C-alpha positions as CSV (number, residue, x, y, z in Angstrom):
1,M,-98.7,30.0,25.4
2,K,-97.3,27.9,22.7
3,K,-96.2,30.8,20.7
4,L,-94.4,32.4,23.7
5,Y,-92.3,29.2,23.7
6,L,-92.2,29.2,19.9
7,K,-90.9,33.1,19.9
8,L,-88.3,32.1,22.5
9,F,-87.0,29.0,21.3
10,A,-86.5,31.3,17.5
11,L,-84.8,34.0,19.9
12,I,-82.5,31.6,21.2
13,F,-81.7,29.6,18.3
14,L,-81.0,33.0,16.2
15,S,-78.6,34.0,18.9
16,V,-76.4,30.9,19.0
17,L,-76.2,31.0,15.3
18,L,-75.1,34.9,15.6
19,H,-72.4,34.2,18.7
20,F,-70.9,31.2,15.9
21,N,-71.3,33.6,13.0
22,V,-70.0,36.2,14.3
23,Q,-66.9,34.1,15.6
24,S,-66.2,33.0,12.7
25,Q,-65.9,35.8,10.2
26,K,-62.1,35.2,9.3
27,N,-63.3,32.7,6.7
28,N,-65.9,34.4,5.0
29,K,-65.4,35.7,1.1
30,E,-65.1,32.2,-0.8
31,I,-66.8,31.1,-3.5
32,V,-67.7,28.2,-4.9
33,I,-69.1,27.5,-8.3
34,S,-71.4,24.2,-8.8
35,I,-72.0,22.5,-11.8
36,G,-74.3,18.6,-11.8
37,V,-77.1,17.4,-13.0
38,Y,-80.6,16.6,-11.4
39,S,-83.6,15.0,-11.4
40,Q,-86.1,17.6,-13.0
41,Y,-84.6,20.4,-10.3
42,G,-88.3,19.3,-8.4
43,Y,-90.4,20.2,-11.0
44,P,-92.5,17.1,-12.6
45,S,-92.1,15.8,-16.4
46,K,-94.8,16.5,-18.1
47,L,-94.4,13.2,-20.5
48,T,-97.3,10.8,-20.7
49,S,-94.9,8.2,-22.0
50,T,-91.5,7.1,-20.5
51,E,-88.5,9.3,-21.5
52,N,-86.5,8.0,-23.9
53,S,-83.9,10.8,-23.8
54,G,-82.3,14.0,-23.3
55,I,-80.9,15.7,-20.0
56,P,-82.6,15.2,-16.7
57,T,-81.5,18.6,-15.5
58,A,-78.3,20.4,-15.7
59,G,-77.5,22.7,-13.1
60,L,-75.8,25.7,-12.4
61,G,-74.7,27.5,-9.2
62,G,-72.6,29.7,-7.4
63,D,-72.4,30.6,-3.5
64,Y,-70.6,33.3,-2.0
65,R,-69.6,32.1,1.8
66,L,-70.7,34.9,3.8
67,S,-69.0,33.1,7.0
68,K,-68.4,29.7,8.3
69,L,-71.9,29.1,8.7
70,F,-74.1,31.2,5.8
71,S,-73.7,31.5,2.0
72,I,-76.0,33.3,-0.5
73,G,-76.0,32.1,-4.1
74,L,-77.8,32.2,-7.4
75,Y,-78.9,29.0,-9.5
76,A,-80.0,28.0,-12.9
77,A,-80.8,24.8,-14.3
78,Y,-82.0,23.4,-17.8
79,T,-84.3,20.5,-18.6
80,Y,-84.6,18.8,-22.5
81,S,-86.3,15.6,-22.3
82,F,-88.6,13.8,-25.0
83,F,-90.1,10.1,-26.0
84,K,-89.7,9.4,-29.6
85,Y,-91.9,6.9,-31.0
86,D,-90.5,5.1,-34.1
87,D,-92.9,3.7,-36.8
88,P,-92.3,4.9,-40.6
89,N,-96.5,5.6,-40.6
90,V,-97.1,7.2,-37.3
91,G,-93.7,7.8,-35.5
92,Y,-93.5,11.2,-33.5
93,K,-91.4,12.6,-30.6
94,D,-92.7,14.9,-27.8
95,V,-90.7,17.4,-26.0
96,W,-90.5,18.2,-22.7
97,K,-88.0,21.6,-22.0
98,G,-87.4,24.3,-19.5
99,W,-85.5,26.7,-17.1
100,D,-85.3,27.4,-13.7
101,A,-83.5,30.4,-12.0
102,G,-83.6,31.9,-8.6
103,L,-81.5,32.3,-5.3
104,R,-80.7,30.3,-2.8
105,G,-79.4,30.5,0.6
106,T,-77.3,27.5,2.6
107,L,-76.6,27.1,6.4
108,H,-73.6,24.8,6.5
109,I,-73.9,22.6,9.5
110,G,-70.6,20.4,9.5
111,E,-69.2,23.6,10.9
112,F,-70.8,22.3,14.1
113,F,-69.2,19.1,14.2
114,L,-66.9,18.5,11.7
115,K,-63.3,18.8,11.8
116,N,-62.3,18.0,8.7
117,K,-62.4,20.9,6.2
118,K,-62.4,18.7,3.1
119,Y,-66.5,18.2,3.9
120,D,-69.1,20.4,4.3
121,I,-72.6,19.7,5.1
122,Y,-75.0,21.9,4.3
123,L,-78.9,22.4,4.4
124,A,-80.5,25.2,1.7
125,V,-83.6,26.6,1.1
126,F,-84.7,28.3,-2.7
127,S,-86.5,30.0,-4.3
128,G,-87.3,31.0,-8.0
129,Y,-88.9,31.5,-11.2
130,T,-89.6,28.1,-13.5
131,K,-90.7,27.9,-16.8
132,R,-91.6,24.8,-18.9
133,S,-93.3,23.5,-22.4
134,M,-94.7,20.3,-23.5
135,I,-94.9,20.3,-27.4
136,H,-96.2,17.3,-29.1
137,D,-94.8,16.6,-32.2
138,K,-93.9,19.2,-34.4
139,S,-94.8,17.6,-37.4
140,N,-98.5,17.1,-36.5
141,I,-100.5,20.0,-36.8
142,Y,-103.8,17.9,-35.7
143,R,-101.7,17.6,-32.2
144,D,-101.0,21.4,-31.8
145,S,-104.0,21.6,-29.6
146,L,-102.2,19.8,-26.9
147,N,-99.2,21.8,-26.5
148,F,-99.2,23.6,-23.7
149,K,-96.8,26.2,-21.9
150,E,-96.7,26.8,-17.6
151,S,-94.8,28.8,-15.5
152,A,-94.5,29.5,-12.0
153,F,-92.4,30.4,-8.7
154,S,-91.2,27.7,-6.6
155,I,-89.6,27.1,-3.5
156,G,-88.0,24.2,-2.4
157,S,-85.3,22.7,0.1
158,F,-81.8,20.6,0.0
159,A,-79.7,18.6,2.2
160,G,-76.2,18.1,0.5
161,V,-72.5,17.2,1.0
162,R,-69.4,18.5,-0.6
163,F,-66.1,16.6,-0.6
164,F,-62.9,18.5,-1.8
165,T,-60.1,16.6,-3.1
166,N,-58.1,19.5,-2.8
167,K,-58.3,23.3,-2.3
168,K,-60.1,24.3,-5.2
169,I,-62.1,21.1,-6.6
170,G,-64.5,18.5,-5.2
171,F,-67.8,16.8,-5.7
172,F,-71.5,17.6,-4.1
173,I,-74.8,15.1,-3.9
174,E,-78.0,16.8,-3.0
175,T,-81.1,15.7,-2.5
176,G,-84.5,17.8,-1.3
177,L,-87.8,18.6,-2.0
178,S,-89.7,21.1,-4.2
179,R,-92.7,19.7,-6.4
180,K,-91.2,16.6,-6.0
181,F,-88.4,14.4,-4.6
182,I,-84.8,16.0,-6.4
183,I,-81.6,14.1,-6.3
184,G,-78.5,15.6,-8.1
185,G,-74.8,15.6,-8.0
186,G,-71.7,16.9,-9.8
187,L,-68.4,18.9,-8.9
188,S,-67.8,21.6,-7.1
189,F,-64.9,24.8,-7.8
190,K,-63.3,26.9,-5.4
191,L,-62.7,30.3,-6.9
192,A,-61.9,33.1,-4.4
193,N,-61.2,32.1,-0.7
194,V,-59.6,35.5,0.9
195,K,-58.5,34.5,4.6
């Protein structure tokens, strides 16, 4: 009985979304590029000491608006952080770096309740590939055994808000979850909007 209710709910939910999607095809073909910084893009840092410099995570993403409600896109992110111990005798530098790339699907829920088109409130899911490496002090061959590389498929979700100051440029902030909590923000640019 529980499965029947779940299937019925899913069918009604999809019907409502499809109805809104068909009604809103006039706003498709919008392309938005976002550039920002994130907290590791959901992949925890393996530096054992406190990081003292580097890029938290630089991210680049693009969304192609299929309709008012849905968009699909690509994302990529690069992480570089290090811990440097300054000592004339035993100084060393440990480096944690890596990249992420994948696909992202977005549901623009602001269309249900916002009349102000400068705002875009959305929920997104992403799935992709991540590759990381930990290098312990390149100058010390006795620490080479501590070095490692790892890679994995990742999946996660975001909730975010964009605010466009004009027709082409805006700001965004996102928060979500993958292997750990993620928060990020930056600039968004509309490259096309064919009506």
